[in-house]
C-alpha positions in Angstrom: 0.0 0.0 0.0 1.4 3.4 -1.0 0.5 5.4 2.1 2.5 8.4 1.0 0.1 9.0 -1.9 -3.0 8.1 0.1 -2.4 10.2 3.2 -3.0 13.5 1.5 -6.5 12.3 0.5 -7.5 10.6 3.8 -10.8 11.7 5.3 -9.9 13.2 8.7 -13.2 14.4 10.0 -16.8 13.2 10.1 -18.2 9.7 10.2 -15.7 8.3 7.7 -12.6 9.7 9.4 -9.6 7.5 10.2 -6.3 8.2 11.9 -3.2 8.5 9.9 -1.7 5.4 11.5 -4.6 3.3 10.2 -3.6 1.0 7.4 -7.1 1.2 6.1 -9.6 4.0 5.8 -11.6 6.3 3.6 -10.2 8.7 1.1 -11.4 11.3 -1.5 -8.9 11.1 -4.3 -9.1 13.6 -7.3 -8.8 12.3 -10.9 -8.3 14.5 -13.9 -10.9 12.4 -15.7 -13.7 13.4 -13.3 -15.0 16.6 -11.8 -15.5 15.2 -8.3 -13.0 13.1 -6.3 -13.3 9.3 -6.2 -14.5 7.9 -2.8 -12.2 5.1 -1.8 -12.9 2.8 1.2 -10.1 0.3 2.1 -10.7 -2.4 4.6 -9.8 -5.9 5.7 -12.7 -8.2 6.1 -14.6 -7.7 9.4 -11.9 -5.2 10.5 -9.3 -7.9 11.1 -6.1 -7.6 9.0 -5.3 -11.2 9.8 -8.2 -12.5 7.6 -7.8 -13.8 4.1 -9.0 -10.8 2.0 -8.1 -7.2 1.5 -10.8 -5.0 0.0 -11.0 -1.6 -1.7 -14.2 0.0 -3.0 -14.2 2.9 -5.4 -17.0 5.1 -6.5 -17.9 8.4 -8.1 -21.4 10.0 -7.4 -22.5 9.8 -11.1 -20.7 7.0 -12.9 -18.6 3.8 -12.3 -14.8 4.1 -12.3 -13.2 3.2 -15.6 -10.7 0.3 -16.0 -7.8 2.7 -16.1 -9.0 4.4 -12.9 -9.3 1.1 -11.2 -5.8 0.1 -12.4 -4.4 3.3 -10.7 -6.1 2.4 -7.4 -4.9 -1.2 -7.7 -1.3 0.1 -8.1 -1.6 2.4 -5.1 -2.9 -0.3 -2.8 -0.9 -3.3 -4.0 2.3 -4.2 -5.8 2.4 -4.3 -9.6 2.8 -8.1 -9.6 0.1 -8.8 -7.0 -3.0 -10.5 -8.5 -6.2 -8.7 -7.5 -9.7 -9.4 -8.8 -13.1 -7.8 -9.4 -15.9 -10.4 -8.7 -19.1 -11.2 -10.5 -20.9 -13.3 -7.8 -23.8 -15.7 -8.3 -27.1 -13.8 -8.8 -28.3 -15.1 -5.4 -25.4 -13.4 -3.6 -25.5 -10.1 -5.5 -25.6 -6.9 -3.4 -25.6 -3.4 -4.7 -25.6 -0.6 -2.1 -24.2 2.0 -4.4 -25.1 2.2 -8.1 -21.6 3.4 -9.2 -19.3 1.5 -6.8 -16.7 -1.1 -7.9 -14.5 -3.3 -5.7 -11.0 -4.8 -5.9 -10.1 -7.8 -3.8 -6.7 -9.3 -2.9 -6.6 -12.8 -1.6 -3.9 -13.0 1.2 -3.8 -16.7 1.9 -2.3 -17.8 -1.4 -2.5 -17.5 -5.2 -5.8 -16.8 -6.9 -6.4 -19.4 -9.6 -6.8 -17.8 -13.0 -7.1 -18.7 -16.7 -4.1 -19.2 -18.9 -2.8 -15.9 -20.2 -3.4 -16.9 -23.9 -7.2 -17.3 -23.2 -7.3 -13.5 -22.5 -5.2 -12.3 -25.5 -1.9 -12.4 -27.3 0.9 -10.8 -25.3 3.2 -8.4 -27.1 0.9 -7.3 -30.0 -0.5 -4.3 -28.3 -4.0 -3.0 -28.3 -6.1 -3.6 -31.3 -8.3 -0.5 -32.2 
């Protein structure tokens, strides 16, 4: 987690305030791509850092964050080679408390299984327009 970047955006008053020493917390981070700052909530599951998942939620008041914006957040909270995921749960487990909120999860108890790289695309050819 890159606390040097985050600290200047930490919410320090009101119901979402957290202390500077907290590893997790709430932040309002500006993006050039949006007129209002992104709200970021970072938390371990159930408030216990020893549990298996780290979690970050990201939202704007009027649209979902883009892929590029989520990549910036991922790189602030985790290392470039860490595997993090966005989850599409079974319909019976779906929860939506904020229309424009997306989540990133990092599994702390081992590697996340994932498809072979070639099932996603061909590495090295760049982006096809």
